[in-house]
C-alpha positions, -999 to +999 in steps of 0.1 A: -140+327+053-112+301+054-102+282+023-114+246+020-087+221+030-071+201+002-074+164+002-042+144+007-037+108-005-010+089+014-001+052+007+020+028+027+039+001+008+064-026+014+067-063+018+048-084+043+059-079+079+075-045+075+051-027+099+027-008+076-003-012+099+016+001+129+028+032+110-006+038+095-022+038+129+005+062+143+001+085+112-037+086+116-034+095+153-009+123+144-030+137+116-062+137+138-042+156+165-035+183+139-072+187+131-074+166+100-102+142+091-087+109+082-100+080+062-079+050+069-083+022+044-066-007+026-064-026-006-078-051-011-107-049+013-115-013+017-152-018+007-178-045+013-171-058-022-134-056-016-136-078+015-150-106-007-122-100-033-096-100-006-108-134+006-104-147-029-069-133-037-054-140-003-072-171+011-085-190-019-075-227-017-057-237-049-040-218-076-052-185-092-037-177-126-013-147-123-033-126-148-066-134-130-050-123-097-039-090-113-074-084-126-090-092-093-068-066-076-076-041-103-114-047-099-111-041-061-091-009-069-116+005-094-145+002-069-125+013-039-111+045-056-145+054-070-165+049-038-141+056-010-109+074-019-121+100-045-151+111-024-129+115+007-103+136-012-131+157-027-142+165+009-107+177+017-099+147+039-066+127+043-067+092+030-041+069+047-041+037+027-023+003+031-012-008-004-021+006-038-009+005-074+028+000-064+018-032-047+004-046-079+035-037-098+057-053-072+037-084-064+020-093-096+045-076-120+077-087-104+066-114-080+044-132-105+067-123-134+041-105-154+048-074-175+052-047-149+042-019-173+010-037-183+001-042-146+007-006-139-013+005-169-042-018-158-041-003-123-040+033-136-070+026-158-089+011-129-081+041-107-087+066-135-051+078-133-051+087-096-016+086-080-008+093-043+006+126-031+031+106-010+040+069-009+058+057+022+079+026+014+089+006+045+120-013+032+132-044+050+153-074+039+129-102+031+145-126+055+141-102+084+105-095+073+097-133+073+112-136+108+088-110+120+059-128+104+070-160+120+067-145+155+034-128+148+012-155+132+006-191+125-014-188+093+000-171+062-020-158+032-012-169-004+013-141-009+030-143+025+035-181+019+055-176-013+092-185-013+120-161-005+129-155-042+094-142-048+098-117-019+132-107-031+118-098-065+090-078-047+115-059-027+137-051-057+107-039-076+097-016-048+131+000-046+132+004-084+098+022-083+111+045-055+143+053-074+122+062-105+098+086-086+118+101-057+095+131-055+066+108-046+083+082-025+097+084+010+119+053+016+123+044+053+145+017+068+118-006+084+145-020+108+146+013+127+126+017+159+089+023+154+091+059+169+120+068+146+101+057+115+070+077+126+092+108+131+107+105+096+072+103+081+059+133+101+089+154+090+080+147+054+044+157+059+049+186+083+044+214+057+015+196+039-010+192+068 
């Protein structure tokens, strides 16, 4: 009798416009070709309740206090991890997720200039301490990322619409997180061709799937 497969939790991080959705789709396809069951999800918005929270945090007209914003993300995370991610991992599936705790630390901690440690602690409490097995950070200069967004859409959400100094703080926070946990992070130059990025990710995961 073969041993049950172990669940694997993979998150994709980075600023807006770096190509997370593209790489998540390619990674899902590759994992399925290798016989793995994949749950592809996102935060916020990976559950029915999360869709409503996503609408508030990204499309609410008017200001949201930074601490309220952080709490809304944590509420989404608590429900999402409990009802989607942990059950999938328990079944031995691979979870490929767009954004997680590191997004809160970068966007609300650095971007909104809150206490990054407090934001991380809040997120870890919400998720009952769950950390990814691998976090793929797609790194791109914020000016280049904005240029990509400008060619792809005409409407920006609340965070995408922030000024360049906000996005510069977010990028710096991501790189600091990756430097502090090199065993968990894979940092990839998001300016590389899509196929090269996908190949780098596959090499990192080859012996784990």
